C-alpha positions in Angstrom: -65.2 -26.8 54.6 -61.9 -28.5 54.6 -61.1 -31.1 57.2 -57.7 -32.3 58.3 -57.0 -35.9 58.8 -54.2 -37.5 60.7 -54.1 -40.2 58.0 -53.2 -37.5 55.5 -49.5 -37.6 56.6 -49.2 -41.4 56.9 -46.8 -41.3 53.9 -44.2 -39.9 56.4 -44.1 -43.1 58.3 -44.6 -45.6 55.5 -43.2 -46.2 52.1 -39.9 -44.7 50.9 -39.3 -42.5 54.0 -39.7 -45.5 56.3 -37.4 -47.6 54.2 -34.7 -44.9 54.2 -34.9 -44.6 58.0 -34.9 -48.3 58.5 -31.9 -48.7 56.2 -30.1 -46.0 58.0 -30.7 -47.4 61.5 -30.7 -51.1 60.7 -28.1 -53.3 62.5 -27.7 -56.8 63.6 -27.3 -58.5 66.9 -23.5 -58.3 67.0 -22.1 -57.5 70.5 -18.7 -56.8 68.8 -20.2 -53.9 66.9 -21.5 -52.6 70.2 -18.0 -52.9 71.7 -16.4 -51.1 68.7 -19.0 -48.3 68.7 -18.9 -47.6 72.4 -15.1 -47.7 72.5 -14.8 -45.4 69.5 -17.3 -43.0 71.1 -15.4 -43.0 74.4 -12.1 -42.4 72.7 -13.2 -39.4 70.6 -15.5 -37.8 73.3 -12.7 -36.2 75.3 -11.4 -34.6 72.1 -14.9 -33.2 71.5 -15.2 -32.0 75.1 -11.8 -30.2 74.7 -13.2 -28.4 71.7 -16.7 -27.7 73.1 -16.1 -26.9 76.7 -12.3 -26.6 77.2 -12.1 -29.7 79.3 -9.0 -31.9 79.5 -6.7 -29.0 78.6 -8.7 -27.9 75.5 -9.4 -24.4 74.3 -13.2 -24.5 74.3 -15.5 -23.6 71.5 -14.3 -20.0 71.0 -10.6 -20.9 71.1 -11.0 -23.9 68.8 -13.0 -21.9 66.3 -10.3 -19.2 66.4 -7.6 -21.9 65.8 -9.6 -23.4 62.9 -10.0 -19.9 61.4 -6.3 -19.2 61.7 -5.4 -22.3 59.6 -8.0 -21.5 57.0 -10.9 -23.8 58.0 -14.2 -22.0 57.3 -16.4 -21.4 60.4 -19.2 -23.8 59.2 -16.8 -26.7 58.7 -15.1 -25.9 62.1 -18.5 -26.1 63.7 -19.2 -29.4 62.0 -15.9 -30.8 63.2 -16.7 -29.8 66.8 -20.2 -31.3 66.5 -18.8 -34.5 65.1 -16.4 -35.0 67.9 -18.8 -34.1 70.7 -22.4 -34.8 69.6 -21.2 -37.5 67.3 -19.3 -39.2 70.1 -22.4 -39.2 72.3 -24.5 -40.6 69.4 -22.0 -43.4 69.0 -22.0 -44.2 72.7 -25.8 -44.3 72.7 -26.0 -46.0 69.4 -28.5 -43.5 67.9 -28.1 -42.4 64.2 -24.9 -44.4 64.4 -24.1 -44.4 60.7 -24.5 -40.6 60.4 -22.3 -40.1 63.5 -19.6 -42.5 62.1 -19.7 -40.7 58.7 -19.1 -37.3 60.3 -16.2 -38.7 62.3 -14.8 -40.4 59.2 -14.8 -37.0 57.3 -13.3 -35.3 60.4 -10.5 -38.0 60.7 -9.7 -37.9 57.0 -9.0 -34.1 57.4 -7.0 -34.7 60.5 -4.9 -37.5 58.8 -4.2 -35.2 55.9 -2.9 -32.6 58.3 -0.7 -35.1 60.1 0.6 -36.9 57.0 3.7 -34.9 56.8 4.7 -36.3 60.3 5.0 -39.8 59.0 3.3 -43.0 60.1 4.2 -43.5 63.7 2.8 -41.7 66.7 5.3 -39.5 68.6 5.8 -41.7 71.6 9.3 -40.4 72.4 8.8 -36.8 71.4 11.5 -36.9 68.8 9.2 -36.3 65.8 7.9 -32.9 64.6 4.3 -34.1 65.4 2.0 -37.1 65.6 1.9 -39.5 62.6 -1.2 -41.1 61.1 -1.3 -44.6 62.6 -4.0 -43.5 65.1 -6.1 -42.0 62.3 -5.9 -45.2 60.3 -7.1 -47.3 63.2 -9.9 -44.9 63.9 -11.0 -44.7 60.3 -11.0 -48.5 60.0 -13.3 -48.9 63.0 -15.6 -46.0 61.9 -16.0 -47.5 58.4 -16.9 -50.9 59.9 -19.6 -49.1 62.0 -20.8 -47.1 59.0 -21.3 -50.3 57.0 -22.5 -52.7 59.7 -24.4 -50.4 62.1 -24.6 -50.0 65.8 -24.8 -53.6 67.1 -26.9 -55.4 69.6 -27.2 -52.8 72.4 -28.2 -49.6 70.6 -31.0 -47.2 70.3 -30.9 -47.8 66.5 -31.7 -51.5 67.0 -34.5 -50.6 69.5 -36.0 -48.1 67.1 -36.1 -50.6 64.2 -37.2 -53.6 66.3 -40.8 -53.0 65.3 -40.0 -53.2 61.6 -38.0 -56.5 61.8 
């Protein structure tokens, strides 16, 4: 007769898997990282809510997917963009899987910047340009890369989850 043991799956919480998770979630006690992370999440969340629910003058999920399709973005990538701006923003605010959320937003913002590059550097404050420039994208990318490298900061679920291993 075969018996099952709970200890049989200990390798899932120790060893290489545990090191990968701890590396992914590890962060330091920096309050500045918390400030950057929460601010970035709060800035991008309304954009995600526009795309997900149609709030703040957005088109909602169906309308956004239709727009993405009309400009040649495959449905799967459109879905990932919407998820990055909505679920990724919430993850940033909470500080959970922060590096993954920041990475998704970096990819998203690189695509957005490439689409706005033809409009130049400056934002369209006066309405005299054809569209928005890339200065916002550059600031966003810089903050997101810092978060990807350094982690979530002092007040985060990532830090709480890895506290036992420190």
